[in-house]
N, C-alpha and C positions, 0 to 999 in steps of 0.2 A: 504494500500500500504506500502510495507516495503522498507527501504532504505539500500543500500549496501554501506558499507564504504570500501574504498581502502586504504591500508597502503601507507604512503609516499614512494616515490622512493629514494633509497640510491645510492650514487655514489660508484661504486666499481671499483677498479683499477685492471685491468687484465694485468699481466706482459706478454711481448711478449714471444713467445715460444723460448726456447734456442735451438741452432743448435745441431744436433746429434754429439756425441763424435768424429767420424771420421772427420767431417767438422771442429770442433774446433781444432783438432790436425793439420789439413792442414793449417788453418789460422795462428795458432801459428808458424808453421814451415815457412810459407811465410814471416811473419813479422820478425822472427828471422834472416832469410836469408838476407832480405833487411837491417836490422839493422847491421848485422855483416859485410857486404860488402859495407855499406853506399850507397845503391842504392836509387835513387829517393829523396824524401824529407828527408830521414834519413841522407843525406849528409850535412844537414844544422842544425845549432843551432836552438832550438825552443824558440822563444821569448815569448810564452804563458806560458809554464811550466818550462822554463829555464834549459832544459837538453841539454848537449852538443851534437855535431854531433856524430852519431853512437850509440845513445841511444834511447830507445823507449820513447814516450811521456808518461806522468803519467796517461793519460786516456787509459785504456786497449783497444787494437785493434782500435786505432784511431790516426790519425795524425792531429794536429791542423791546421786550415786553414792558420794561419800566417806562419807556417812552410812550407806549400805547396806553398804559394805565394812567399816566399823567394827563394824556389827552382826554381820556374818558372821564377823569375826575373834573377837569375843567369844563367839559360839556355838561356834566351834571349840575354845575354851579351857574351856568349861563342860561339865560332865558332865550328861547328861540326867537321871539319877536319882542325885543325890549321896548320899542317905541309904542307898539299897540298895547302892551301890557301896562305901560305907564298911563296911557289914556284911559284904559278900562278901570283903573283903580279909583 
């Protein structure tokens, strides 16, 4: 009877597939537009990577959760229509 030896399994890292170039261009344009006009979380200072408002986070194509939370906290304190709310009071 013969013995079969199996080589040990090696861990291989497979990088995720990168998006196609048109998708990358669209993502870059969307983030640049949000940054330029300070929309959403880009209106806030990032406490994680310490970039000022209106700048991209140091992590490419990512907004740190602390920055998103700061934006949500500011939205909760802001009235949607401050002038109409003042007239209605």
